[in-house]
C-alpha positions as CSV (number, residue, x, y, z in Angstrom):
1,X,-0.3,0.0,-0.3
2,X,1.2,3.5,-0.8
3,X,2.6,5.2,2.5
4,X,1.6,8.4,1.7
5,X,-2.4,7.6,0.7
6,X,-4.5,10.5,2.6
7,X,-8.1,10.6,2.8
8,X,-9.4,13.1,0.1
9,X,-12.5,13.9,2.9
10,X,-10.5,15.1,6.0
11,X,-6.3,14.0,5.3
12,X,-5.8,11.4,7.7
13,X,-3.3,9.1,7.1
14,X,-5.3,6.5,8.8
15,X,-6.8,4.6,5.5
16,X,-6.9,1.2,4.7
17,X,-7.8,-1.2,1.8
18,X,-11.2,-2.9,1.6
19,X,-11.5,-5.5,-1.5
20,X,-11.6,-2.4,-4.4
21,X,-12.5,0.6,-2.0
22,X,-10.3,2.5,-0.1
23,X,-11.7,3.8,4.1
24,X,-11.3,6.2,6.4
25,X,-11.9,5.2,9.7
26,X,-12.1,8.9,11.0
27,X,-14.8,9.9,8.9
28,X,-15.6,6.8,7.2
29,X,-15.3,8.0,3.7
30,X,-15.1,5.5,1.1
31,X,-13.3,6.0,-2.6
32,X,-12.2,3.7,-5.2
33,X,-8.6,3.1,-5.1
34,X,-8.4,3.5,-9.3
35,X,-9.9,7.2,-8.8
36,X,-6.9,8.2,-6.6
37,X,-4.2,6.4,-8.8
38,X,-5.8,8.2,-11.9
39,X,-5.8,11.5,-10.2
40,X,-2.8,11.7,-9.0
41,X,-1.0,10.4,-12.1
42,X,-2.6,12.6,-14.5
43,X,-2.1,15.7,-11.9
44,X,-6.1,16.5,-11.9
45,X,-7.1,19.0,-9.1
46,X,-10.2,18.9,-7.7
47,X,-12.5,21.5,-5.8
48,X,-14.0,20.6,-2.4
49,X,-17.5,19.3,-4.2
50,X,-15.0,17.5,-6.2
51,X,-15.5,19.3,-9.6
52,X,-12.3,19.6,-11.8
53,X,-10.5,22.6,-11.8
54,X,-8.5,24.2,-15.1
55,X,-6.3,27.4,-15.4
56,X,-8.5,30.6,-15.4
57,X,-11.0,29.6,-13.5
58,X,-13.1,31.2,-10.5
59,X,-13.2,29.7,-7.6
60,X,-14.9,30.8,-4.5
61,X,-13.6,30.4,-1.2
62,X,-15.4,28.2,1.6
63,X,-14.2,29.0,4.7
64,X,-12.4,31.9,6.5
65,X,-8.8,31.3,6.1
66,X,-5.7,32.9,7.9
67,X,-3.1,34.5,6.0
68,X,0.1,33.2,7.1
69,X,2.9,35.7,8.4
70,X,0.1,38.5,8.9
71,X,-2.9,39.4,10.1
72,X,-5.4,39.3,7.2
73,X,-8.2,36.9,6.6
74,X,-9.5,35.8,3.4
75,X,-13.1,35.3,4.3
76,X,-15.7,32.4,3.4
77,X,-17.6,33.6,0.1
78,X,-14.8,35.2,-1.3
79,X,-14.7,35.4,-5.1
80,X,-11.3,34.2,-6.9
81,X,-10.8,34.9,-11.0
82,X,-8.2,33.5,-12.9
83,X,-6.7,31.1,-11.0
84,X,-3.0,29.0,-12.1
85,X,-2.8,25.3,-11.5
86,X,0.0,24.2,-9.8
87,X,-0.7,20.5,-9.0
88,X,3.0,19.1,-7.9
89,X,3.6,22.1,-5.3
90,X,5.6,20.7,-2.9
91,X,3.7,23.1,0.0
92,X,0.7,21.4,-0.9
93,X,-1.2,24.4,-2.4
94,X,-2.2,23.4,-5.8
95,X,-3.8,27.1,-6.6
96,X,-2.0,30.1,-7.6
97,X,-4.3,32.9,-7.4
98,X,-4.2,37.0,-6.8
99,X,-6.7,38.2,-3.9
100,X,-7.9,41.7,-3.9
101,X,-7.0,43.5,-0.8
102,X,-4.0,40.7,-0.2
103,X,-2.5,40.3,-3.7
104,X,-0.7,37.0,-4.6
105,X,-1.1,33.7,-2.6
106,X,-1.4,29.9,-2.7
107,X,-4.7,28.1,-1.7
108,X,-5.4,24.4,-1.4
109,X,-8.5,23.2,-3.3
110,X,-10.1,21.4,-0.5
111,X,-10.9,25.1,0.5
112,X,-12.4,26.4,-2.1
113,X,-15.6,25.3,-4.9
114,X,-15.3,26.4,-8.8
115,X,-17.9,29.5,-9.1
């Protein structure tokens, strides 16, 4: 089994196989292992609802996010236009964008939904 496999819903590392499915004991999420392999092989980036994202899309932030190293907060409901995908980012932020009033920053796709 892949050591860096995580639950796509809660990011738990404690997943286990059950037949052709992978199961997370922490949130009870079940998913197909073939879906994970296909997504990671292609560098696919999905939003919090599972919709595919592409360069140039607009997304909406789904919860308040603190900006690291600053007292600023990106409020839930903020619309971000013209995103750029960086799926192989070392820090886990797979969206690069500019937010009005804050500037250039990276976002994780699990905290946005396609607008």
